C-alpha positions in Angstrom: -125.0 -211.8 108.3 -126.3 -208.5 106.7 -130.1 -208.6 105.9 -131.0 -207.7 102.2 -132.9 -204.7 101.4 -132.6 -203.1 104.8 -130.3 -199.8 105.0 -129.1 -198.4 108.3 -130.4 -195.3 109.4 -128.2 -192.4 110.5 -129.2 -190.4 113.5 -130.8 -186.9 112.4 -128.0 -184.2 112.1 -125.5 -187.0 111.6 -125.7 -187.3 107.8 -122.2 -187.6 106.3 -120.8 -187.2 109.9 -120.0 -183.2 109.1 -123.4 -181.6 109.8 -122.0 -179.7 112.7 -119.0 -178.4 110.6 -121.4 -177.4 107.9 -123.4 -175.4 110.3 -120.5 -173.6 111.7 -119.3 -172.7 108.1 -122.9 -171.6 107.1 -122.9 -169.4 110.4 -119.5 -168.1 109.7 -120.6 -167.2 106.1 -123.7 -165.4 107.5 -121.6 -163.4 109.9 -119.0 -162.4 107.0 -121.9 -161.4 104.8 -123.4 -159.3 107.5 -120.1 -157.6 108.1 -119.9 -156.9 104.2 -123.2 -155.7 104.0 -122.5 -153.1 107.0 -119.2 -152.1 105.5 -121.2 -151.5 101.9 -123.4 -149.1 104.1 -120.5 -146.9 105.0 -118.8 -146.8 101.5 -119.5 -144.0 99.0 -119.5 -144.1 95.2 -119.7 -141.0 93.2 -121.0 -140.3 89.9 -120.4 -137.2 88.0 -122.2 -136.3 84.7 -122.5 -133.4 82.1 -118.8 -132.5 82.6 -118.9 -132.1 86.3 -122.1 -130.2 86.5 -124.2 -132.9 88.5 -122.6 -135.1 91.0 -124.5 -137.9 93.1 -123.1 -139.7 96.0 -124.7 -142.9 97.1 -123.6 -146.0 99.7 -122.8 -149.1 98.5 -126.3 -150.0 99.9 -127.5 -147.6 97.3 -128.7 -145.1 100.0 -128.4 -141.5 98.3 -126.1 -139.4 100.4 -125.7 -136.0 98.4 -126.5 -134.2 95.1 -124.4 -131.5 93.8 -125.6 -129.2 90.9 -123.5 -126.4 89.5 -125.4 -123.1 89.3 -124.7 -122.7 85.6 -126.8 -126.0 84.8 -130.0 -124.2 86.4 -131.7 -122.9 83.5 -135.5 -122.3 84.3 -136.1 -122.4 80.3 -134.3 -125.9 80.1 -135.5 -128.1 83.4 -135.6 -131.1 81.0 -131.9 -131.0 80.6 -131.5 -131.0 84.3 -133.8 -133.7 84.8 -131.8 -136.0 82.3 -128.4 -135.1 84.0 -130.0 -136.0 87.5 -131.3 -139.4 86.1 -128.0 -140.1 84.3 -126.2 -139.5 87.7 -128.7 -141.6 89.8 -128.3 -144.7 87.1 -124.5 -144.4 87.1 -124.1 -144.1 91.0 -126.7 -147.2 91.4 -124.7 -149.0 88.8 -121.5 -148.4 90.8 -123.1 -149.3 94.0 -124.3 -152.7 92.4 -120.7 -153.3 91.2 -119.2 -152.5 94.7 -121.6 -155.1 96.1 -120.8 -157.6 93.7 -117.1 -156.9 94.2 -117.4 -157.3 97.9 -120.0 -160.2 98.2 -118.6 -162.3 95.3 -115.9 -163.8 97.3 -118.3 -164.7 100.0 -121.0 -166.3 97.7 -118.5 -168.0 95.4 -119.8 -165.8 92.5 -123.4 -166.9 92.8 -125.6 -164.2 92.1 -128.8 -164.5 94.2 -131.5 -161.8 93.4 -132.6 -159.7 96.2 -129.9 -161.1 98.4 -127.8 -157.8 98.5 
């Protein structure tokens, strides 16, 4: 006869019987994410602004790789225009890098966006 009000306790790590399987899946996901992040460090995105006068290359991990500036845009009397072009190119490259990260990591995270994770 079962006693009333008493619950059977399960051994730690045996909740639901699949604790080991869950840990394996988490470990696998962690490995896949590390591989994807490493690949993002190698992939390059490029942003070109001003009709091609400024080009910025950045990795998927948002590391700046190169800046190219056409000589005709170097006007000492209009430095502000060059600054604006550089700002636009950096912002576009950063957005492309973020989009690439979301594209590569989305399938691994099931679409969950965890700020600061990537």
